N, C-alpha and C positions, 0 to 999 in steps of 0.2 A: 402747483396747480396753475394752469396757465392763465391769463389774461381772460380768454375766451372764455373758459368753466367759472371763472370768477362772474364774469358778467351776466352769463345763465343762470347763477346761486342769485346774484341780486334779484335778478327778474322775477325766479321763483319766489322770491323772499315776499317780493310786493304783490306778486299776484295772492301768496298766502294771508298777507297783510289786509289786502281787499275782502277776503273771504270773511276773516274776523271783523272786519270793519260792518259786514251785513248782520254778522248777529247781533253786534253793539247796538244796531240801529234798532231795533227790536222794540224799545222803549216807546218809541212813535207809535208802536201799534196797540193802546191801550183801548183806544176809541175803537177797536173791530171785536171786542170781547167784555169790554167794560159795561156797556147797557145788558148784555146777556147774561154776567156775572150779578149785577145788582139785581135784576128781575128775580136767581135764581136763588141770590141767600136775601131777599127783601131786603135792601138797604135802599135808603134815601136817596135823594142826587147828590145829596151833601155829603155823604157817607163815600159815595163812589165818585166821587170829586175830589175827595180826601186821599184817597188811594192813588190817584193817577196821581195829585199834587206830590205827594210821599215819594213815588216812584223817582218823578223831574228832578226831584230836593237831591235824591242818591246820588242822578248823573251830576249834578252841577256841583253839590256843597264838597261831593266825593274827588272831585277832579284834580285839588292840590294834593292832597296825601299820597294820591295812586299814581301822579306826574311824580312828586318825591321819592316814590319807591320804586319807579319806571328809572327814572335817570340814578339810581343807587345799585338796582339790581339788574338792571336790564331788561329787556321786552318782556320776554318767556315768562318770568317770574308774574310779571303783571297779567298778562294773558290767559295765563292757568287761572290766576286768581279768578280774574273775571268771570271768566267762563264757569267756574265752582260754582259761584255767587249768583248768576243768571239760570243755572240750569237747577239748583236747588230753590232758588225763588221761584222761579214758574212752576216748577213740579209743586211745590206746596200749594199753590194758589189752585192749580188744577184738582188736587186731593180734597180741597177744600170745595170747590165747586162738584164736585162727586159726592160729597158728604150730606152738601145741603145746607139749609138754613140751622143756624146756634151751635154748628158744628166746631168754629174756632171764632174766636172775638176779633172785635175790626180791630186793636192795635197789631194783635199777630199779622192779619195781611198787609197792613201798613209796614209794617218792618218786612215782610216777605218783598213788597213791592218795593223799598229802599234798599232791598239787596240786589234787585235786578237792575237799578239805577247805579248803585255803586261799581257792580260788576261791567256793566256796558263799559261806564267809564275807563277803569283800570284796562281793560282789553284794548278799549279804542286809544288808549295812551301808546299802551305798545307796540301797535300794527304802526302807529304814525312816526313813532321815534324809530323802528325798524326801516320806514320806507325813506324816512329824511338822513338817515346813516347812511343808507345803499348808496342813494344817490346826490353828495354834497352839492354837486353842481348844478343839477337839475330837480331840486328836493320842490319845487312848486307842481311839476308834472306828476314827481314822485308823490307825495301827500294828498295829489287833484282823486288819486284813484279809491283809496282808503275814506277819503272824504265825500267822495260818489258815493261809495257803497254805503257809508253811515247813512245819508240821507234816504237812500231807496231801501232799508233792510225792513222796514216797514211793509213795503209795496212789495217788496219780494217775498215775504212770508203772507202776508194775505193775500197773493196772486195763488199760489200754491194751496193756502185752505180751502179758497173758493170754488177751484178746479176740485179736489180731492174730498173735501167734506164740507159744505155752504152749510151757515146758520148751525155750526157744531162750535160752541164756544170750550167745549171742554176738548176735544180733540185739538181746537186750534192751541191751548194752551199745553197739551202734551207735545205737540210738535214744535212751538217755541222750547220748549225744555230740551225737549230729544236735539232739536236744530243748533243750540249756543253748545251744546254738550260736546258734540260732534267736532262742528263747526271751526270749534275753537281748538279742542285736543287734536285734533290731524292737524290745522292748519300750524301750530307750533312748532311741530315737527320741521317742517321748512323755512320756518323763522330764524335767519342767519344777520347778523352785520358782518360785514366783508369788510376787512381794514382796505386801504386804499393807501398804495405808495406815493412817495413824493420823487420827483425825480430832482437827484441832487449834481450840479456841476460846478466845474472849477473855473472862476473867471481870473484872469490877469489885474494885476494893479499897475497903476501909470504908475514909472518912476517918480515921475514928480510929486505924487503924491504921498503927503505924510503920514505915516502908516502909527493906527494906536495901539497899545497894547492889550483892552479890552474896552467892552461896553461900558456906559455909564448904567451906573448905579443907582438905587431909590430905596429909601426905604421903606418898608413894608408892615403892618398893621399885620398881627398873628391869622385872624383868619383869611386876611388875603394871600398870607404865605402857604394857609393851604391848600386855597382853591389855583394857584400858581403849581404847584406842584403837583397837584391834581391833573394839571393840562396833560402835562406827559406822561401819564399812568393811561392803561388803554381801557377803553370803553365799556364798560360793564355789557356783559352779553357779546362782546365782540370776538370773532372767530378766531384764535389763535394763527399769527402771523406767522409764513415759513421763510426765513431769511435765504434758501435757494432761490425762491421763486421773486425777489425782488429784483426790479429793473434797476434802482440804481447804482451809481459805479462811481469807482473813485480811485480816478486813477494816484499813480505813486506822484509827489512832487520832486522836485531838482532839490536836493540839499545844498548845493553850493551856490544856487543861483537865490541872490537876495529878491530877487524880484516873483517870488514863486505864487503858483497862483493861490487863491484864498477861497474857502470852501462857502457857497453861497448855497441856499434852499430857493427854489423859484416854485414858483405856486404851492405857498403854504398853504394849507388846508387846518379851519379853524373846527376844534373840536366843539361837545357840546356844553362844554363848560369855558369855553370862551366867552369874554365880554362882548356885547354886541357892538358897542363902541369906541372899539381903546382899541391898541398894537402891542406890540411887545415892546417892552423898556429898549431893547437892543437894536429897534429900528428907528432910534432919533437920530438926527440928522447930524453929520460929521464937518467939525468946524476947521478949516483950514488956521494957516499963520500960527500955530502953537498956541492958538486962544485960547482958554479952561472953559471945559463944558459945563455947563449946568444946566440941571433939570428943572421947571418949572411947574408947580402946580398946576399954575393957568393953562397949561401948553394946551394943543388943539388937542392932544391922544389922551382924551378924557377914560377916566376907568371908574365908573359908577357900579355900584352894585347894591343887593341886599336893601335893608332899610336905608340907605342914603339917596334911591329913588324919590323917595318920598318930599325931600326936601325941593325937588325941581319942577316947575311947570310942566314941563314937556310928559314927564312920566304921565301925570293927570289928562293930558290932551291927549296921548296915543289910549291909555285907558277906556277916556270916555269912545274915542274914534271906535276901538274896536267893541264897545260896551254894547254900541249903536249900531255896530253891522251886525254883529251877531246876534243884535236883536230881532233885526229885520229879516236875517234867516230863520231863525227858529220860528217866525212868526208863518214865514212861508212852508215852513215842514206842518206845523200844525193846523 
């Protein structure tokens, strides 16, 4: 597959991810059908607000487990699961509206609303990861499209409803269930993670530079070993890479020349399991004059992950900052 076709595939994947995100934002359209639903079912304002609150809880509480699912299985299973949950949830609420008051208990309606929330989180995680992996050097731009679509999802569906069937909550709920099903299950066919090739070249080594036999080693914990090993495995959901289409070149080195070129990877791209603030152990600077190389734990090449983050003040600063900014964004959407 040529580079041009790979680029087209990546663009189509971002478009499909944007369509999926439109369906995921339907959770914020509750105010468009909630009042009529409460009036139809003879619910108080407290009961009506409870349904909307549970839907929001499904969106935010379900973000962590569905994110782990998407990281482990890839974007497509997350989108398929999310589309199914949203469809079942909205259609069940639609059937309850059609049946009238007393047809179903409030806890069941809360469960259906929770399904729509966690379904939106699951499909949205898959769409965001697809966009980010396909454009590693332009992640901000690539993820901006599904993020914008997520915020405009409620506006998109309410606009269609106001034109096609105004003031009809039953038809609107049916539109939500059908739209989520079609948009997620059709778009998932075009969600692909296309691998990126890395250009590898040979760089000559100066004659007076003392060559080292190996990179410095460091002892790792068992959990860290599994993570570092997983870095070299293919990302879940990634399209199989054809070695015949690789742009990498490996020229033959002259075996009689002591100063043969050494293989160096340029523009190395981190994958989704790479630490955000660390470099590879082999990137430690080389010490000349035969000095013994040592790796200090206090080096600026920090490798912090998992529960170790809880011991650092910077983690809480970032967590608080992101929480404030996302909270302001949600207030704007609401």
